C-alpha positions, 0 to 999 in steps of 0.5 A, a space after each residue: 514501433 507504430 508508424 505515422 502516415 502523412 499526406 502532403 499535397 502541392 496545389 500549385 506550382 508556387 508551392 513546390 515540394 523538394 523530394 531531395 530535401 526529404 531524402 536528405 532529411 531536411 524538410 519540415 514535415 509537421 514536427 516529425 524527426 526526419 532523421 528517422 524517416 524511413 520511406 516515402 511513396 509519391 503519386 501524381 493525381 489530378 494535378 496534385 502531388 500526394 506523398 505518404 511518409 512512413 515514420 517509426 518515430 513515437 510521440 512517446 519517445 521521451 518516456 523512459 522505462 519504469 523500474 519494476 515494483 519492488 514487491 510485485 516484482 518479487 512475485 514475478 521472479 518467484 514464478 519464473 523459478 522452478 526450484 522445488 524448495 522456493 519460497 515467496 516471502 515478498 508479498 503480504 498475503 495470507 497463506 494456509 499451512 500448505 501455502 495456498 491462498 485462503 478465502 475466509 469461510 465467513 466471506 463465502 457465506 456473505 457472498 452467498 447471502 448477497 447472491 441470494 438477495 440478488 442486489 443490483 450493481 448500480 453506482 454507489 454514491 461518491 462517498 461509498 456504501 452508507 452501511 459500510 461507512 457506518 460499520 467501518 467507523 464503528 469498528 475502528 473507533 468503537 461503536 459506543 464511543 462519543 466520537 461516533 455518537 457525536 457524528 464527528 467522523 467524516 468517513 469516505 469509502 476508498 480504494 482499499 488502504 492505498 486509495 484511502 491514503 491517496 485521498 487524504 494526501 490530496 486533502 492535505 495538499 489542497 487545504 494545508 499547503 506546504 505542510 509536511 508529512 513525517 514518515 517512519 524510516 523505514 516504512 511501507 514502500 508505497 507511502 512515499 509514492 503516494 505523497 510524491 504523486 499528491 505533491 505533499 512534501 515529506 521527511 522521515 523520522 527515526 524508527 528502526 534501530 539496526 543495532 537492536 533490531 528494535 525501535 529507536 524510540 528516542 530518535 523517533 521522539 526527537 524527530 517528531 519534536 523537531 518537525 515544524 509545528 502542525 506537521 502530519 505524523 504518519 503512524 502505523 496503528 499496529 503491526 508496523 510494515 516492514 519491521 513488525 516493531 510496535 511501540 508499547 502502550 506506554 510509548 504510545 502515550 509519550 508519542 501522543 504527548 509530543 504530537 499534542 505539544 507540537 500541535 501535529 496531526 496524527 495520521 494513522 495507517 490501519 492495514 491489519 486491525 484484528 489480523 495482527 493480534 487476533 483482537 480487533 479492539 487491541 489492534 485499534 487501541 493506539 488510534 482510540 487512545 489519541 481520539 480519547 484525548 480529544 485530538 483530531 485524527 486521520 485514519 486510513 483503513 484496509 480490509 485486504 488482510 483481515 477479511 482477505 478482500 485483496 482484489 476487492 479494494 475495500 477500505 476507508 479514510 476517516 477524519 476525526 474532527 472537533 465538531 459534526 459541522 467540521 466533519 460534514 465539511 471535510 466529508 464534502 471535500 473528500 467527495 469532491 476530490 474523489 469524484 474526478 479521481 475515480 468517481 465512486 468506489 466498488 460495491 461488492 466488497 463493501 457489502 460483504 464488510 457491511 453484512 459481516 460486521 453488521 450481523 452478530 453471528 457472522 461477526 463472531 465467526 469472522 473473529 474466530 477466523 481472524 484469531 486462527 490466521 493470526 495464530 498460525 502466523 504466531 506459530 510460524 514466528 515461534 518455530 522460526 525463532 526456535 529453528 534459528 536459535 537451535 541451528 545457529 551456534 554463534 550465540 547471536 540473539 534472535 529474540 527480536 523475531 518474537 518481539 515483532 508482531 503481525 505478518 512481517 519480520 524484519 530480519 536485519 539482512 542487508 541487500 547483499 545478504 538478501 541477494 544470497 537468500 534468493 540466488 542460493 536458497 531460492 527465498 524471495 523477499 524484499 531487499 530491505 530484509 523483510 519477510 512475510 511470515 504469512 508465506 511461510 509454513 511450519 514445515 519450511 521454517 528450518 529451511 528458512 533458518 538455514 538460509 538466514 544463518 548462511 546469509 547472515 554469517 557468510 555474506 557481508 
């Protein structure tokens, strides 16, 4: 612990210093906790008494140790495990069949082009790279849609999905005081942290039905109807995290009906566009349907998964407004919020996105690679289902694995069963039962199936 050094001086006899009081821990030395004062040294020089007190008391004594992050902590535990069959199914990052990180070939090409251009590394404007903001809005809402042509979208580049959500949360706190955000139960673990830190009240709406390992649609609709008018309803545009359970197109229409009736604001988190189904348009269908109804919408985007730009922190916050004038005002306030928060966003990843989406050849190549990545995860999902069905003789229906979509599967395992997965089988996962199929290979599906069957049937 750091030491504090304090010099004390007595200039005249009228201000005596009691060394006895210091030894007994009674003197008042500038707020230092004297009970923990360990040593002192005194020296007399030119009629002045100088004393140096060494203390092991920290100003930060009241700060407690934070709990480990529930997702990133899984990776740390995985690294410490030396078992040859260990599996890391915690973090949502794409892996090859050899379970190695993957850099998209189209990203490598875009990187090379940027290097050849020799572009500078000057600060971006607060709102980010203009070319990126243009193509990312077009990618989400459709380049030929009226909302784009009418300039009714306020787009600001954010620090991936998390930072973009945080900007929106700050906007809600500032301009909609007291408004509540409704979050699905369960949801991505960081959603609650984001709104807590922004000072935005939130509650949950029913989403997951443990009996069917499917969507509790009736509960979801009832909770959205019961929410105070004008609430913000946080929706996963596709590949719901952590469950992998999405509403059907017909259910999305009913959700939109209720949100419109209650004058709520739909707030989309789009982390997997193109990465869930392999189609950029299919994965944006829910958002586009709400916008086509004329609704004002908030939508956060991320390019961590679909372009593998995890560490580049590239994303955007989009606010669809009823007029271009409203969009301009909203954008100005998003910039005002961003300025003291992080000043301006990073440029390199934004240029990669702008160049890939803006170049037809690179864009087509990206689509091909996304289809390949999404296809590998689909193959793993099918192989896991086949392994579970053939190995489990109890008659349990494992078809929910196939009904889910995206990189995650919600196994339905409880915390004790998840602990067994890790302690006995060396399978690392979040304690809510979520596994990342992106971290699974075809070769290890049978091993994982053995672990799930054992944990499900033998641990209560």
